[in-house]
N, C-alpha and C positions, 0 to 999 in steps of 0.2 A: 378142272384145269382152266386157267384164265387164257385170254386171247393171246397174250404175249407168249406164254408157254406153248400153246398149240401151234402158233405161227412159226416157232423155231424148230419144231420136230423134223420137218422135211429137210431144211438146210443142214441140220446137225447129222442126220442120217447120210446125206450126200457126202458131207465132209468125211465121215467115218469110212465110207466105201472107198473114197479116193485115197485115204491114208493107207489102206491095206492092199490096194491094187497097184503094182508097179507099172511104169511106162505111161504112155499117153492114153487118156481115156476121153472119148467123146460122148457127151451126154446131151441128148436132144430134149430140151425142156419144152413143155406145151406152150403154144402161142398165147400171148396175152389177149385181153379182150380187144376185139376189132369191130368194124362196122357190121351191121346186120346184112345178111344175104338171104335171098329167097330160095326156098327149096320145095320142090313138089313132093307131096306125100302120097297122093293117089289121084286117079282120074285123068281125064283128057279134056281138051277144049280150050277156048280162049278165055272164058270167064273163070273167076276164081272165088273160092271160099277161104278166107284167112283164118287159120287156127292159132289162137293165142292162149298160152299156158299160164295159169295163175296158180302156183303150187307153193305150199308152205305158209308159215305165219306171215301175215301182211304187215310190212314194216317199211320205213323209209331208210333203214340201214343197208349199207352195202353188204353183199354176201361174203362171209369170211372164207378163207382158203389159202392155198399156196399162192394162187393168183387171184387178186381181188376182182369180184364181179359186180356189175351195176346193181343197184337196188331194184326191187320189184317196181317201184314207181317210175324210175328213170327208164327202165327197160320197157315197160308198157308204153310210156310216152314216146320213146323212140320208134317202137313198132307202129303206133297209131299215126305218127307223123309220116312214116314211110308209106303206110297204107293209104293215107290221104292223097298221095300223089299218083296212085294207081287206080284209074277209073274202071279197070277190069275186075276189081274186087266187088262182088255183088252181095257179100254177106260176111259177117264176123261171127266166129264160133269161139266162145270162151270156155275153155276146159278148166274147171275149178276143182281144186283139191286143197282146201284150206279150212282150218278151224276159226279163221278170223285173225284179228290183230289189233293194232292201235286204232283208236277212233279216227284220227286225222288221216292216216294212211288209207284206211278203208274208204273214207269219204272222197279222197283225192282220186282213187281208182274209179270210184263210181262216177265222179264228175268228168273225168277224162273219157270214159267210155260213152257216157251220155252226150258229151260234146261232139265226139266223133260221129255218133249215130245221127245227130241232128245236122251236122255239117255235110255229111256224105249221103244222107238219106238212104242208108243201107240197113237191112234188118240185122239184129244182134240176137243170137241164141246162146244161152248159157247151158252147159252140160256139167252137172255135179257128178263127179266120177266116184269119189270115195267119201269125202267130207266137204260139205259146203255150209258151214255153220256160222252163226253170228256175223262177223264182218265178211265172211265168204258169201253169205246170203245177201248181205247189204250190197255187195258189188253185183251179184247176180240180178238184183232188182232193177238194174239199168237195162237189162235185156228185154227184148220184145216177147220172148218165150223162154221158160226155164224147164229143162228136162233133167231128170235125176236117174241115175243108175238104180236098178232094182234093189241093190244091197247098200245103197248110199245112206248117209245120215245128214240131216240138215236141221234147221231150227236154231235153238239157243239164242233167240232173238232178245237182245237186251244189252245192258252195260255192266261192266264190273270194274271196280277200282282196285288195283293191286298196291298194297303197302305192307310194311313189315314193322313189328314192334320188337326191337332187340334190347329193350331196357333190362329185362331179367338176365339175359346173357351177359350184358356188360357188367351188371352188378356182380355176377359170379366171378368174373375175371378181374374185378377191381378197377374197371374203367368207367369214368364219368364224362358225359358229353354236356357241354354248356353252350348255349346260344345267346348272343346279345342281339336283340331285335329292336326295330323301331315301333313295333306294335305287338299286341298280344297274339295276333293270328298269323304273324309273319312266318313262323316255323310250323304252322299246322301241317299235319301229315308227316312230321319228323319221325324217323324210325327209332329215335333215341328216347321217346317218351310216349306215354299212353295218350290216345286221342280223347279229347273232352266231348261231352254230349253236344255242346254248341258247335264244335268243329265238325263233328259227324253230321250235324244238320246242314252245315254249309256245303260239305261234300255231297250230301244227298241231293241238295238243290241243283248242283252241277250235273250229277248223274241223271236226275229227272229230266233236265233240259236236253241232254244228249239222247236220252231214251225217247223223248218226244220227237226229236229229229229222225230217229230210226223208224218210229211208227209212221211218220210222214213219208219217208222214202218208200216204205213198204206199200203204203196206200197209193202212192203215185205209180208204182209198178204193178200193183194188184188192185185196180179200181173196182173189181168185182167184190172185194171184201170191204165191209163197213169198218169205220174206226173202232167200233165196239168189238167186232169180230177179231180184228187185228190185235187189239189190246189183250183180249182173252188168250189168243194164241201166243202172244209175246210175253210169256211168264218165265222164260229161260229154259223151258224143257226142250228136248231134242225130238225129232221125228224121223221115222223111216221114210223112204221115198213114197211108199204107198200112203202112209199117214199124211204126209205133206200134200199129196195130190187130193186126198179126200177133204183136207182142210182148205184147199184153194191156194196154197202157197206156191205150188208149181203147176205146170200145165200137163206134163206127161211123164211117163216112166219109159225109159229106153236106154239103149247102149249108145256109145259114141258114134257108131255108124248111123243110128237113127237120128242123132242130133245133126250129123252132116246132111242127111237127106232133108231134115226139117229146114236147115239153113238154106239149102238149094230151093226148096219150095217157097220159102218166104222171100228169097231173092229173085224168084220167078225165072230160074234157070234149071234146065234138065240135065245139062252136060257141063260140068265144071271141074276144074282141078282144085284139090285141097292143097293149099300151100301154107308154109310157115316161114318165119324168119329165124335164122340161126346165126351164131357167131363162129369164128374159126375154131375148129376142134370139137364142135358140138354136133355130132353125127345123128341124123334122124332119117328114117326111111319109111315110116308109116305113121298113122294117126296116134298110135300108142307109144311111139318113140319118146324117150326121156321120162315118160310116166313110170316105166318099169324101173328106172334107175333112181327115182326119187324116193326118199324115205316117206313113211306114212306121215300124213299131215300132222298128227298129234305128236309124233316123235320129235318135231322141231320145237316143241314148247320149252325144253330146257335152255334153248338159245336166248330166251328172254332175259337171262342174267338177272334173276331176282335179287341176287346178292348186291347188285349195284344200289338197290334201295337202302341196304344196311350201310353202304359206304357213303351215303349222303344223297342218293338219288331222289328225285321227286316221285310222288305217286303217279301211276300210269292209269289213264282211263282207256279201257279196252272194249271193243266189240269182239269178244273172244269166248269160245267154248273151251273151258279149262277144267276138265274133270280131274 
C-alpha cells in the first residue's frame, strides 16, 4: 500500500464510525508533535545521564503515521541542543537498535554526536540492544565505549547500492521508457535499462570511496585496531556480541543496566538520574520504555520503498544490513 493510501485509512475509519453513531460524538485525537520535555526514568541525585534512543532504519525522512513525527536526524539534533544547555548531564547513553540506513543520514548522526561530545566534554556510551549493524555501528563509532547485549547482532560493515532493473517487466507489459540525455552517462543507474560494465565501474568507484570513509570512522573510534585488521573485519559479515568483542569492535558485553553504570563511571558520578526527552503523548517510565513498543529493527526495511526506484528514483547508497 502506498503512503497516500495508508495515510487515509484512519480518517476513513473515523468518518465511518461517525456516520453510524447518532448524536454528538467527542473524539479526543492524540496531540501533535510538541517540544521535548525531560522525564526521569530511574535514579536520584542532581547529576544526569541522558538516554537517547536510535531505533529503526536511519533516514532523513519524517516518520509516517496519522500524525507526522520528526525525522531521526531532526529529533536527535533537537535532543542534543537541549542537552547542551544542561550542565548537569554528565554522560550520554545511546540505545541503538538499527540495521543502518542511508550513507548521509548515518554520517550526520555520527557527526552530531561527535560534535556534542567534543563541545560538552562528556563521555558517550553506545548500547547495542538488538541490532547495531552497518550504519548503526557507524553511529556507535562516535562513542567512547560500545557495549552490546549478549544476544545482539552487529557488523555488516560496508556499503551497498540499491537499484532495480525493471526492463524485462516493462517489455512483458508492452511499455518502453526512453530518455533524452546530454551525455551517455546521464541516466546511469536507470531502472529502465541494464547497467553497462563502464557504469558499474563508476558506481563501484563511488562505493569504494564511501567504504574507505567507513573504515576511517571505525579506525578513529577503535584505534586499537590496525587498518588491515579493520578491512579484514569489514567484509560485510555480521557478528554476535561475543564475536564482536573478540574482534575488538566493541568493548564489553552487557545489558542496558550495565551500560547505564558504565556511563556513570565514565562520567565520574556515582549517583545520577537517568533521564530522557519525550514529546507529548509519548509515555516512558523506565530505561526499556518505548523499546518494547518498537518493531524489530529489520522489520522497518520495507519502508525503504524500493519501488520508488522503478518509478524513476535514483540509486541509493546505503550503510545497511539488508538480509
